[in-house]
PQR file with spaces between the fields and no chain letter, atoms N, CA, C, O and H, PARSE charges and radii, in Angstrom:
ATOM       1  N    MET     1     108.786  113.692   66.159 -0.4000 1.5000
ATOM       2  CA   MET     1     108.456  113.201   67.489 -0.0000 2.0000
ATOM       3  C    MET     1     109.714  112.633   68.132  0.5500 1.7000
ATOM       4  O    MET     1     110.582  112.068   67.467 -0.5500 1.4000
ATOM       5  N    LYS     2     109.781  112.800   69.426 -0.4000 1.5000
ATOM       6  CA   LYS     2     110.938  112.311   70.166 -0.0000 2.0000
ATOM       7  C    LYS     2     110.624  110.911   70.677  0.5500 1.7000
ATOM       8  O    LYS     2     109.929  110.755   71.681 -0.5500 1.4000
ATOM       9  H    LYS     2     109.076  113.260   69.966  0.4000 1.0000
ATOM      10  N    TRP     3     111.126  109.912   70.000 -0.4000 1.5000
ATOM      11  CA   TRP     3     110.786  108.522   70.295 -0.0000 2.0000
ATOM      12  C    TRP     3     111.385  108.038   71.609  0.5500 1.7000
ATOM      13  O    TRP     3     110.792  107.202   72.289 -0.5500 1.4000
ATOM      14  H    TRP     3     111.691  110.039   69.184  0.4000 1.0000
ATOM      15  N    LEU     4     112.536  108.548   71.966 -0.4000 1.5000
ATOM      16  CA   LEU     4     113.160  108.103   73.214 -0.0000 2.0000
ATOM      17  C    LEU     4     112.331  108.528   74.429  0.5500 1.7000
ATOM      18  O    LEU     4     112.183  107.768   75.386 -0.5500 1.4000
ATOM      19  H    LEU     4     113.018  109.228   71.414  0.4000 1.0000
ATOM      20  N    GLU     5     111.787  109.761   74.377 -0.4000 1.5000
ATOM      21  CA   GLU     5     110.938  110.209   75.478 -0.0000 2.0000
ATOM      22  C    GLU     5     109.649  109.394   75.547  0.5500 1.7000
ATOM      23  O    GLU     5     109.166  109.083   76.636 -0.5500 1.4000
ATOM      24  H    GLU     5     111.907  110.378   73.600  0.4000 1.0000
ATOM      25  N    LEU     6     109.097  109.051   74.390 -0.4000 1.5000
ATOM      26  CA   LEU     6     107.898  108.221   74.361 -0.0000 2.0000
ATOM      27  C    LEU     6     108.167  106.844   74.961  0.5500 1.7000
ATOM      28  O    LEU     6     107.349  106.333   75.725 -0.5500 1.4000
ATOM      29  H    LEU     6     109.489  109.303   73.506  0.4000 1.0000
ATOM      30  N    LEU     7     109.288  106.250   74.627 -0.4000 1.5000
ATOM      31  CA   LEU     7     109.648  104.950   75.197 -0.0000 2.0000
ATOM      32  C    LEU     7     109.912  105.053   76.699  0.5500 1.7000
ATOM      33  O    LEU     7     109.595  104.131   77.451 -0.5500 1.4000
ATOM      34  H    LEU     7     109.953  106.665   74.007  0.4000 1.0000
ATOM      35  N    THR     8     110.488  106.168   77.135 -0.4000 1.5000
ATOM      36  CA   THR     8     110.744  106.368   78.561 -0.0000 2.0000
ATOM      37  C    THR     8     109.434  106.445   79.345  0.5500 1.7000
ATOM      38  O    THR     8     109.297  105.825   80.399 -0.5500 1.4000
ATOM      39  H    THR     8     110.745  106.917   76.524  0.4000 1.0000
ATOM      40  N    VAL     9     108.476  107.207   78.824 -0.4000 1.5000
ATOM      41  CA   VAL     9     107.185  107.321   79.496 -0.0000 2.0000
ATOM      42  C    VAL     9     106.456  105.976   79.484  0.5500 1.7000
ATOM      43  O    VAL     9     105.858  105.584   80.486 -0.5500 1.4000
ATOM      44  H    VAL     9     108.588  107.710   77.967  0.4000 1.0000
ATOM      45  N    GLY    10     106.505  105.279   78.361 -0.4000 1.5000
ATOM      46  CA   GLY    10     105.869  103.963   78.291 -0.0000 2.0000
ATOM      47  C    GLY    10     106.492  102.973   79.253  0.5500 1.7000
ATOM      48  O    GLY    10     105.781  102.205   79.901 -0.5500 1.4000
ATOM      49  H    GLY    10     106.991  105.597   77.547  0.4000 1.0000
ATOM      50  N    GLY    11     107.811  102.983   79.353 -0.4000 1.5000
ATOM      51  CA   GLY    11     108.498  102.088   80.290 -0.0000 2.0000
ATOM      52  C    GLY    11     108.184  102.420   81.741  0.5500 1.7000
ATOM      53  O    GLY    11     107.966  101.520   82.552 -0.5500 1.4000
ATOM      54  H    GLY    11     108.388  103.606   78.826  0.4000 1.0000
ATOM      55  N    ALA    12     108.159  103.708   82.071 -0.4000 1.5000
ATOM      56  CA   ALA    12     107.829  104.111   83.444 -0.0000 2.0000
ATOM      57  C    ALA    12     106.393  103.737   83.791  0.5500 1.7000
ATOM      58  O    ALA    12     106.112  103.330   84.918 -0.5500 1.4000
ATOM      59  H    ALA    12     108.336  104.439   81.412  0.4000 1.0000
ATOM      60  N    THR    13     105.483  103.875   82.827 -0.4000 1.5000
ATOM      61  CA   THR    13     104.092  103.489   83.051 -0.0000 2.0000
ATOM      62  C    THR    13     103.967  101.995   83.290  0.5500 1.7000
ATOM      63  O    THR    13     103.238  101.563   84.183 -0.5500 1.4000
ATOM      64  H    THR    13     105.711  104.206   81.911  0.4000 1.0000
ATOM      65  N    LEU    14     104.670  101.215   82.505 -0.4000 1.5000
ATOM      66  CA   LEU    14     104.631   99.765   82.666 -0.0000 2.0000
ATOM      67  C    LEU    14     105.194   99.340   84.018  0.5500 1.7000
ATOM      68  O    LEU    14     104.621   98.481   84.688 -0.5500 1.4000
ATOM      69  H    LEU    14     105.262  101.566   81.780  0.4000 1.0000
ATOM      70  N    VAL    15     106.301   99.931   84.414 -0.4000 1.5000
ATOM      71  CA   VAL    15     106.910   99.594   85.702 -0.0000 2.0000
ATOM      72  C    VAL    15     105.993   99.989   86.854  0.5500 1.7000
ATOM      73  O    VAL    15     105.845   99.233   87.814 -0.5500 1.4000
ATOM      74  H    VAL    15     106.767  100.629   83.870  0.4000 1.0000
ATOM      75  N    ALA    16     105.376  101.171   86.768 -0.4000 1.5000
ATOM      76  CA   ALA    16     104.480  101.621   87.833 -0.0000 2.0000
ATOM      77  C    ALA    16     103.247  100.723   87.926  0.5500 1.7000
ATOM      78  O    ALA    16     102.811  100.379   89.024 -0.5500 1.4000
ATOM      79  H    ALA    16     105.497  101.785   85.988  0.4000 1.0000
ATOM      80  N    ALA    17     102.686  100.345   86.779 -0.4000 1.5000
ATOM      81  CA   ALA    17     101.495   99.484   86.796 -0.0000 2.0000
ATOM      82  C    ALA    17     101.809   98.111   87.377  0.5500 1.7000
ATOM      83  O    ALA    17     101.033   97.576   88.170 -0.5500 1.4000
ATOM      84  H    ALA    17     103.040  100.625   85.887  0.4000 1.0000
ATOM      85  N    VAL    18     102.931   97.549   86.991 -0.4000 1.5000
ATOM      86  CA   VAL    18     103.326   96.237   87.519 -0.0000 2.0000
ATOM      87  C    VAL    18     103.592   96.322   89.020  0.5500 1.7000
ATOM      88  O    VAL    18     103.240   95.409   89.767 -0.5500 1.4000
ATOM      89  H    VAL    18     103.561   97.983   86.347  0.4000 1.0000
ATOM      90  N    THR    19     104.205   97.403   89.458 -0.4000 1.5000
ATOM      91  CA   THR    19     104.494   97.576   90.880 -0.0000 2.0000
ATOM      92  C    THR    19     103.210   97.637   91.700  0.5500 1.7000
ATOM      93  O    THR    19     103.110   96.997   92.746 -0.5500 1.4000
ATOM      94  H    THR    19     104.491   98.145   88.852  0.4000 1.0000
ATOM      95  N    VAL    20     102.229   98.403   91.230 -0.4000 1.5000
ATOM      96  CA   VAL    20     100.964   98.515   91.965 -0.0000 2.0000
ATOM      97  C    VAL    20     100.248   97.163   92.018  0.5500 1.7000
ATOM      98  O    VAL    20      99.728   96.774   93.063 -0.5500 1.4000
ATOM      99  H    VAL    20     102.310   98.923   90.380  0.4000 1.0000
ATOM     100  N    VAL    21     100.222   96.459   90.901 -0.4000 1.5000
ATOM     101  CA   VAL    21      99.547   95.156   90.870 -0.0000 2.0000
ATOM     102  C    VAL    21     100.251   94.146   91.774  0.5500 1.7000
ATOM     103  O    VAL    21      99.591   93.391   92.488 -0.5500 1.4000
ATOM     104  H    VAL    21     100.644   96.775   90.051  0.4000 1.0000
ATOM     105  N    VAL    22     101.568   94.127   91.750 -0.4000 1.5000
ATOM     106  CA   VAL    22     102.319   93.186   92.587 -0.0000 2.0000
ATOM     107  C    VAL    22     102.132   93.505   94.068  0.5500 1.7000
ATOM     108  O    VAL    22     101.947   92.593   94.874 -0.5500 1.4000
ATOM     109  H    VAL    22     102.104   94.741   91.170  0.4000 1.0000
ATOM     110  N    LEU    23     102.177   94.778   94.436 -0.4000 1.5000
ATOM     111  CA   LEU    23     101.982   95.143   95.834 -0.0000 2.0000
ATOM     112  C    LEU    23     100.591   94.762   96.322  0.5500 1.7000
ATOM     113  O    LEU    23     100.438   94.252   97.432 -0.5500 1.4000
ATOM     114  H    LEU    23     102.328   95.519   93.781  0.4000 1.0000
ATOM     115  N    TYR    24      99.576   95.007   95.497 -0.4000 1.5000
ATOM     116  CA   TYR    24      98.215   94.677   95.906 -0.0000 2.0000
ATOM     117  C    TYR    24      98.033   93.163   96.032  0.5500 1.7000
ATOM     118  O    TYR    24      97.465   92.683   97.013 -0.5500 1.4000
ATOM     119  H    TYR    24      99.700   95.422   94.596  0.4000 1.0000
ATOM     120  N    SER    25      98.511   92.424   95.050 -0.4000 1.5000
ATOM     121  CA   SER    25      98.343   90.969   95.103 -0.0000 2.0000
ATOM     122  C    SER    25      99.150   90.353   96.252  0.5500 1.7000
ATOM     123  O    SER    25      98.704   89.386   96.870 -0.5500 1.4000
ATOM     124  H    SER    25      98.972   92.814   94.253  0.4000 1.0000
ATOM     125  N    LEU    26     100.314   90.897   96.536 -0.4000 1.5000
ATOM     126  CA   LEU    26     101.090   90.414   97.675 -0.0000 2.0000
ATOM     127  C    LEU    26     100.367   90.712   98.986  0.5500 1.7000
ATOM     128  O    LEU    26     100.383   89.894   99.905 -0.5500 1.4000
ATOM     129  H    LEU    26     100.676   91.683   96.034  0.4000 1.0000
ATOM     130  N    GLY    27      99.733   91.884   99.073 -0.4000 1.5000
ATOM     131  CA   GLY    27      98.950   92.209  100.266 -0.0000 2.0000
ATOM     132  C    GLY    27      97.773   91.271  100.448  0.5500 1.7000
ATOM     133  O    GLY    27      97.481   90.849  101.567 -0.5500 1.4000
ATOM     134  H    GLY    27      99.720   92.549   98.326  0.4000 1.0000
ATOM     135  N    VAL    28      97.087   90.940   99.350 -0.4000 1.5000
ATOM     136  CA   VAL    28      95.965   89.999   99.433 -0.0000 2.0000
ATOM     137  C    VAL    28      96.460   88.622   99.856  0.5500 1.7000
ATOM     138  O    VAL    28      95.837   87.967  100.691 -0.5500 1.4000
ATOM     139  H    VAL    28      97.324   91.283   98.441  0.4000 1.0000
ATOM     140  N    ARG    29      97.560   88.186   99.291 -0.4000 1.5000
ATOM     141  CA   ARG    29      98.109   86.861   99.635 -0.0000 2.0000
ATOM     142  C    ARG    29      98.528   86.805  101.104  0.5500 1.7000
ATOM     143  O    ARG    29      98.252   85.823  101.793 -0.5500 1.4000
ATOM     144  H    ARG    29      98.066   88.718   98.612  0.4000 1.0000
ATOM     145  N    LEU    30      99.196   87.859  101.583 -0.4000 1.5000
ATOM     146  CA   LEU    30      99.616   87.867  102.981 -0.0000 2.0000
ATOM     147  C    LEU    30      98.422   87.928  103.929  0.5500 1.7000
ATOM     148  O    LEU    30      98.469   87.365  105.023 -0.5500 1.4000
ATOM     149  H    LEU    30      99.421   88.656  101.023  0.4000 1.0000
ATOM     150  N    THR    31      97.363   88.604  103.521 -0.4000 1.5000
ATOM     151  CA   THR    31      96.146   88.625  104.341 -0.0000 2.0000
ATOM     152  C    THR    31      95.541   87.231  104.430  0.5500 1.7000
ATOM     153  O    THR    31      95.078   86.822  105.494 -0.5500 1.4000
ATOM     154  H    THR    31      97.325   89.062  102.632  0.4000 1.0000
ATOM     155  N    ALA    32      95.540   86.507  103.328 -0.4000 1.5000
ATOM     156  CA   ALA    32      95.009   85.140  103.337 -0.0000 2.0000
ATOM     157  C    ALA    32      95.874   84.221  104.185  0.5500 1.7000
ATOM     158  O    ALA    32      95.354   83.366  104.903 -0.5500 1.4000
ATOM     159  H    ALA    32      95.916   86.840  102.463  0.4000 1.0000
ATOM     160  N    ILE    33      97.171   84.387  104.110 -0.4000 1.5000
ATOM     161  CA   ILE    33      98.074   83.552  104.923 -0.0000 2.0000
ATOM     162  C    ILE    33      97.884   83.865  106.405  0.5500 1.7000
ATOM     163  O    ILE    33      97.890   82.960  107.239 -0.5500 1.4000
ATOM     164  H    ILE    33      97.593   85.081  103.527  0.4000 1.0000
ATOM     165  N    ALA    34      97.716   85.159  106.732 -0.4000 1.5000
ATOM     166  CA   ALA    34      97.541   85.542  108.137 -0.0000 2.0000
ATOM     167  C    ALA    34      96.232   85.004  108.702  0.5500 1.7000
ATOM     168  O    ALA    34      96.128   84.796  109.910 -0.5500 1.4000
ATOM     169  H    ALA    34      97.712   85.894  106.054  0.4000 1.0000
ATOM     170  N    GLY    35      95.231   84.774  107.854 -0.4000 1.5000
ATOM     171  CA   GLY    35      93.955   84.242  108.326 -0.0000 2.0000
ATOM     172  C    GLY    35      93.967   82.751  108.577  0.5500 1.7000
ATOM     173  O    GLY    35      93.001   82.211  109.115 -0.5500 1.4000
ATOM     174  H    GLY    35      95.316   84.943  106.872  0.4000 1.0000
ATOM     175  N    ASP    36      95.034   82.076  108.201 -0.4000 1.5000
ATOM     176  CA   ASP    36      95.138   80.637  108.415 -0.0000 2.0000
ATOM     177  C    ASP    36      95.319   80.360  109.908  0.5500 1.7000
ATOM     178  O    ASP    36      96.134   81.005  110.568 -0.5500 1.4000
ATOM     179  H    ASP    36      95.819   82.515  107.764  0.4000 1.0000
ATOM     180  N    ALA    37      94.570   79.413  110.430 -0.4000 1.5000
ATOM     181  CA   ALA    37      94.608   79.112  111.864 -0.0000 2.0000
ATOM     182  C    ALA    37      95.919   78.449  112.288  0.5500 1.7000
ATOM     183  O    ALA    37      96.302   78.538  113.454 -0.5500 1.4000
ATOM     184  H    ALA    37      93.908   78.889  109.894  0.4000 1.0000
ATOM     185  N    ARG    38      96.602   77.796  111.370 -0.4000 1.5000
ATOM     186  CA   ARG    38      97.838   77.083  111.724 -0.0000 2.0000
ATOM     187  C    ARG    38      99.068   77.993  111.669  0.5500 1.7000
ATOM     188  O    ARG    38     100.183   77.538  111.923 -0.5500 1.4000
ATOM     189  H    ARG    38      96.290   77.723  110.422  0.4000 1.0000
ATOM     190  N    GLN    39      98.879   79.249  111.344 -0.4000 1.5000
ATOM     191  CA   GLN    39     100.000   80.181  111.203 -0.0000 2.0000
ATOM     192  C    GLN    39     100.591   80.501  112.572  0.5500 1.7000
ATOM     193  O    GLN    39      99.853   80.744  113.527 -0.5500 1.4000
ATOM     194  H    GLN    39      97.973   79.619  111.138  0.4000 1.0000
ATOM     195  N    SER    40     101.929   80.503  112.671 -0.4000 1.5000
ATOM     196  CA   SER    40     102.565   80.739  113.969 -0.0000 2.0000
ATOM     197  C    SER    40     102.604   82.219  114.339  0.5500 1.7000
ATOM     198  O    SER    40     102.476   82.553  115.517 -0.5500 1.4000
ATOM     199  H    SER    40     102.528   80.306  111.895  0.4000 1.0000
ATOM     200  N    SER    41     102.775   83.107  113.374 -0.4000 1.5000
ATOM     201  CA   SER    41     102.831   84.542  113.683 -0.0000 2.0000
ATOM     202  C    SER    41     101.972   85.324  112.684  0.5500 1.7000
ATOM     203  O    SER    41     102.495   85.919  111.741 -0.5500 1.4000
ATOM     204  H    SER    41     102.879   82.836  112.417  0.4000 1.0000
ATOM     205  N    PRO    42     100.657   85.319  112.895 -0.5600 1.5000
ATOM     206  CA   PRO    42      99.791   86.022  111.941  0.2800 2.0000
ATOM     207  C    PRO    42      99.900   87.541  112.020  0.5500 1.7000
ATOM     208  O    PRO    42      99.574   88.234  111.057 -0.5500 1.4000
ATOM     209  N    ARG    43     100.351   88.060  113.149 -0.4000 1.5000
ATOM     210  CA   ARG    43     100.453   89.523  113.280 -0.0000 2.0000
ATOM     211  C    ARG    43     101.510   90.097  112.351  0.5500 1.7000
ATOM     212  O    ARG    43     101.309   91.160  111.763 -0.5500 1.4000
ATOM     213  H    ARG    43     100.616   87.497  113.932  0.4000 1.0000
ATOM     214  N    SER    44     102.627   89.408  112.213 -0.4000 1.5000
ATOM     215  CA   SER    44     103.676   89.917  111.322 -0.0000 2.0000
ATOM     216  C    SER    44     103.221   89.860  109.859  0.5500 1.7000
ATOM     217  O    SER    44     103.513   90.761  109.073 -0.5500 1.4000
ATOM     218  H    SER    44     102.790   88.544  112.690  0.4000 1.0000
ATOM     219  N    LYS    45     102.509   88.799  109.510 -0.4000 1.5000
ATOM     220  CA   LYS    45     101.986   88.693  108.139 -0.0000 2.0000
ATOM     221  C    LYS    45     100.949   89.782  107.875  0.5500 1.7000
ATOM     222  O    LYS    45     100.919   90.382  106.801 -0.5500 1.4000
ATOM     223  H    LYS    45     102.271   88.067  110.149  0.4000 1.0000
ATOM     224  N    ARG    46     100.103   90.024  108.869 -0.4000 1.5000
ATOM     225  CA   ARG    46      99.070   91.067  108.718 -0.0000 2.0000
ATOM     226  C    ARG    46      99.721   92.453  108.610  0.5500 1.7000
ATOM     227  O    ARG    46      99.265   93.299  107.841 -0.5500 1.4000
ATOM     228  H    ARG    46     100.127   89.537  109.741  0.4000 1.0000
ATOM     229  N    ALA    47     100.783   92.676  109.381 -0.4000 1.5000
ATOM     230  CA   ALA    47     101.483   93.960  109.311 -0.0000 2.0000
ATOM     231  C    ALA    47     102.131   94.151  107.939  0.5500 1.7000
ATOM     232  O    ALA    47     102.085   95.245  107.377 -0.5500 1.4000
ATOM     233  H    ALA    47     101.154   91.988  110.005  0.4000 1.0000
ATOM     234  N    LEU    48     102.730   93.093  107.403 -0.4000 1.5000
ATOM     235  CA   LEU    48     103.319   93.181  106.061 -0.0000 2.0000
ATOM     236  C    LEU    48     102.252   93.413  104.995  0.5500 1.7000
ATOM     237  O    LEU    48     102.481   94.145  104.032 -0.5500 1.4000
ATOM     238  H    LEU    48     102.767   92.204  107.860  0.4000 1.0000
ATOM     239  N    ALA    49     101.090   92.790  105.167 -0.4000 1.5000
ATOM     240  CA   ALA    49      99.991   92.993  104.217 -0.0000 2.0000
ATOM     241  C    ALA    49      99.522   94.439  104.258  0.5500 1.7000
ATOM     242  O    ALA    49      99.297   95.048  103.213 -0.5500 1.4000
ATOM     243  H    ALA    49     100.905   92.195  105.949  0.4000 1.0000
ATOM     244  N    ASN    50      99.375   94.988  105.450 -0.4000 1.5000
ATOM     245  CA   ASN    50      98.967   96.388  105.565 -0.0000 2.0000
ATOM     246  C    ASN    50     100.011   97.328  104.982  0.5500 1.7000
ATOM     247  O    ASN    50      99.666   98.352  104.392 -0.5500 1.4000
ATOM     248  H    ASN    50      99.558   94.493  106.299  0.4000 1.0000
ATOM     249  N    MET    51     101.286   96.985  105.144 -0.4000 1.5000
ATOM     250  CA   MET    51     102.338   97.796  104.550 -0.0000 2.0000
ATOM     251  C    MET    51     102.267   97.748  103.022  0.5500 1.7000
ATOM     252  O    MET    51     102.464   98.768  102.362 -0.5500 1.4000
ATOM     253  H    MET    51     101.565   96.153  105.623  0.4000 1.0000
ATOM     254  N    CYS    52     101.990   96.582  102.461 -0.4000 1.5000
ATOM     255  CA   CYS    52     101.837   96.467  101.006 -0.0000 2.0000
ATOM     256  C    CYS    52     100.658   97.298  100.511  0.5500 1.7000
ATOM     257  O    CYS    52     100.768   97.987   99.497 -0.5500 1.4000
ATOM     258  H    CYS    52     101.830   95.752  102.996  0.4000 1.0000
ATOM     259  N    PHE    53      99.530   97.238  101.219 -0.4000 1.5000
ATOM     260  CA   PHE    53      98.373   98.038  100.834 -0.0000 2.0000
ATOM     261  C    PHE    53      98.674   99.527  100.958  0.5500 1.7000
ATOM     262  O    PHE    53      98.240  100.319  100.122 -0.5500 1.4000
ATOM     263  H    PHE    53      99.441   96.678  102.043  0.4000 1.0000
ATOM     264  N    GLY    54      99.406   99.907  101.980 -0.4000 1.5000
ATOM     265  CA   GLY    54      99.777  101.309  102.155 -0.0000 2.0000
ATOM     266  C    GLY    54     100.681  101.809  101.045  0.5500 1.7000
ATOM     267  O    GLY    54     100.488  102.909  100.527 -0.5500 1.4000
ATOM     268  H    GLY    54      99.759   99.264  102.659  0.4000 1.0000
ATOM     269  N    LEU    55     101.679  100.995  100.674 -0.4000 1.5000
ATOM     270  CA   LEU    55     102.568  101.381   99.582 -0.0000 2.0000
ATOM     271  C    LEU    55     101.829  101.455   98.253  0.5500 1.7000
ATOM     272  O    LEU    55     102.132  102.302   97.412 -0.5500 1.4000
ATOM     273  H    LEU    55     101.835  100.101  101.094  0.4000 1.0000
ATOM     274  N    CYS    56     100.862  100.568   98.067 -0.4000 1.5000
ATOM     275  CA   CYS    56     100.033  100.604   96.868 -0.0000 2.0000
ATOM     276  C    CYS    56      99.239  101.909   96.826  0.5500 1.7000
ATOM     277  O    CYS    56      99.152  102.550   95.779 -0.5500 1.4000
ATOM     278  H    CYS    56     100.616   99.880   98.750  0.4000 1.0000
ATOM     279  N    GLY    57      98.673  102.295   97.940 -0.4000 1.5000
ATOM     280  CA   GLY    57      97.930  103.552   98.017 -0.0000 2.0000
ATOM     281  C    GLY    57      98.810  104.764   97.777  0.5500 1.7000
ATOM     282  O    GLY    57      98.396  105.710   97.107 -0.5500 1.4000
ATOM     283  H    GLY    57      98.744  101.775   98.791  0.4000 1.0000
ATOM     284  N    VAL    58     100.028  104.744   98.321 -0.4000 1.5000
ATOM     285  CA   VAL    58     100.962  105.849   98.098 -0.0000 2.0000
ATOM     286  C    VAL    58     101.321  105.956   96.618  0.5500 1.7000
ATOM     287  O    VAL    58     101.409  107.059   96.080 -0.5500 1.4000
ATOM     288  H    VAL    58     100.364  103.976   98.866  0.4000 1.0000
ATOM     289  N    ALA    59     101.528  104.824   95.964 -0.4000 1.5000
ATOM     290  CA   ALA    59     101.849  104.840   94.538 -0.0000 2.0000
ATOM     291  C    ALA    59     100.694  105.409   93.719  0.5500 1.7000
ATOM     292  O    ALA    59     100.918  106.166   92.775 -0.5500 1.4000
ATOM     293  H    ALA    59     101.456  103.928   96.401  0.4000 1.0000
ATOM     294  N    VAL    60      99.474  105.053   94.068 -0.4000 1.5000
ATOM     295  CA   VAL    60      98.301  105.584   93.355 -0.0000 2.0000
ATOM     296  C    VAL    60      98.168  107.080   93.589  0.5500 1.7000
ATOM     297  O    VAL    60      97.908  107.827   92.646 -0.5500 1.4000
ATOM     298  H    VAL    60      99.292  104.437   94.835  0.4000 1.0000
ATOM     299  N    LEU    61      98.340  107.533   94.825 -0.4000 1.5000
ATOM     300  CA   LEU    61      98.249  108.956   95.117 -0.0000 2.0000
ATOM     301  C    LEU    61      99.351  109.752   94.423  0.5500 1.7000
ATOM     302  O    LEU    61      99.112  110.872   93.970 -0.5500 1.4000
ATOM     303  H    LEU    61      98.552  106.926   95.591  0.4000 1.0000
ATOM     304  N    PHE    62     100.545  109.191   94.335 -0.4000 1.5000
ATOM     305  CA   PHE    62     101.625  109.865   93.624 -0.0000 2.0000
ATOM     306  C    PHE    62     101.314  109.972   92.133  0.5500 1.7000
ATOM     307  O    PHE    62     101.613  110.987   91.505 -0.5500 1.4000
ATOM     308  H    PHE    62     100.739  108.281   94.702  0.4000 1.0000
ATOM     309  N    GLY    63     100.720  108.933   91.572 -0.4000 1.5000
ATOM     310  CA   GLY    63     100.310  108.983   90.173 -0.0000 2.0000
ATOM     311  C    GLY    63      99.255  110.053   89.938  0.5500 1.7000
ATOM     312  O    GLY    63      99.304  110.765   88.935 -0.5500 1.4000
ATOM     313  H    GLY    63     100.477  108.108   92.082  0.4000 1.0000
ATOM     314  N    LEU    64      98.302  110.168   90.857 -0.4000 1.5000
ATOM     315  CA   LEU    64      97.302  111.229   90.747 -0.0000 2.0000
ATOM     316  C    LEU    64      97.936  112.608   90.877  0.5500 1.7000
ATOM     317  O    LEU    64      97.535  113.547   90.190 -0.5500 1.4000
ATOM     318  H    LEU    64      98.263  109.589   91.671  0.4000 1.0000
ATOM     319  N    TYR    65      98.918  112.728   91.752 -0.4000 1.5000
ATOM     320  CA   TYR    65      99.643  113.992   91.907 -0.0000 2.0000
ATOM     321  C    TYR    65     100.335  114.384   90.599  0.5500 1.7000
ATOM     322  O    TYR    65     100.369  115.561   90.239 -0.5500 1.4000
ATOM     323  H    TYR    65      99.244  111.965   92.310  0.4000 1.0000
ATOM     324  N    LEU    66     100.879  113.406   89.900 -0.4000 1.5000
ATOM     325  CA   LEU    66     101.556  113.702   88.641 -0.0000 2.0000
ATOM     326  C    LEU    66     100.576  114.035   87.515  0.5500 1.7000
ATOM     327  O    LEU    66     100.900  114.822   86.624 -0.5500 1.4000
ATOM     328  H    LEU    66     100.851  112.450   90.192  0.4000 1.0000
ATOM     329  N    ILE    67      99.390  113.447   87.549 -0.4000 1.5000
ATOM     330  CA   ILE    67      98.432  113.634   86.470 -0.0000 2.0000
ATOM     331  C    ILE    67      97.630  114.931   86.603  0.5500 1.7000
ATOM     332  O    ILE    67      97.409  115.620   85.607 -0.5500 1.4000
ATOM     333  H    ILE    67      99.127  112.808   88.272  0.4000 1.0000
ATOM     334  N    ILE    68      97.193  115.272   87.814 -0.4000 1.5000
ATOM     335  CA   ILE    68      96.308  116.420   88.000 -0.0000 2.0000
ATOM     336  C    ILE    68      97.117  117.706   87.964  0.5500 1.7000
ATOM     337  O    ILE    68      98.017  117.886   88.785 -0.5500 1.4000
ATOM     338  H    ILE    68      97.372  114.712   88.623  0.4000 1.0000
ATOM     339  N    PRO    69      96.818  118.606   87.030 -0.5600 1.5000
ATOM     340  CA   PRO    69      97.614  119.828   86.883  0.2800 2.0000
ATOM     341  C    PRO    69      97.526  120.795   88.065  0.5500 1.7000
ATOM     342  O    PRO    69      98.441  121.590   88.280 -0.5500 1.4000
ATOM     343  N    TYR    70      96.453  120.736   88.820 -0.4000 1.5000
ATOM     344  CA   TYR    70      96.280  121.660   89.947 -0.0000 2.0000
ATOM     345  C    TYR    70      97.403  121.499   90.989  0.5500 1.7000
ATOM     346  O    TYR    70      97.827  122.482   91.598 -0.5500 1.4000
ATOM     347  H    TYR    70      95.710  120.091   88.646  0.4000 1.0000
ATOM     348  N    PHE    71      97.871  120.292   91.187 -0.4000 1.5000
ATOM     349  CA   PHE    71      98.880  120.024   92.206 -0.0000 2.0000
ATOM     350  C    PHE    71     100.294  120.365   91.761  0.5500 1.7000
ATOM     351  O    PHE    71     101.181  120.495   92.605 -0.5500 1.4000
ATOM     352  H    PHE    71      97.527  119.494   90.693  0.4000 1.0000
ATOM     353  N    SER    72     100.527  120.512   90.481 -0.4000 1.5000
ATOM     354  CA   SER    72     101.891  120.730   89.989 -0.0000 2.0000
ATOM     355  C    SER    72     102.223  122.203   89.782  0.5500 1.7000
ATOM     356  O    SER    72     103.216  122.520   89.126 -0.5500 1.4000
ATOM     357  H    SER    72      99.806  120.406   89.796  0.4000 1.0000
ATOM     358  N    ARG    73     101.419  123.104   90.324 -0.4000 1.5000
ATOM     359  CA   ARG    73     101.727  124.544   90.215 -0.0000 2.0000
ATOM     360  C    ARG    73     102.833  124.953   91.123  0.5500 1.7000
ATOM     361  O    ARG    73     103.208  126.126   91.150 -0.5500 1.4000
ATOM     362  H    ARG    73     100.613  122.847   90.856  0.4000 1.0000
């Protein structure tokens, strides 16, 4: 077995999972901050939250693209 390739795939999986979780949690946090009535610019926070959710969705779709064999022909 090629152990270096196994470690590479495991490391890439760990990095991708952490990235998706961080983007989603940052989007949730920014949404909560934007909902605060004392916030001076809630639109910018809401836009950043939507961008985080969008990047999270793109990462998930890219992962599905890599996993499903139909798309890799």
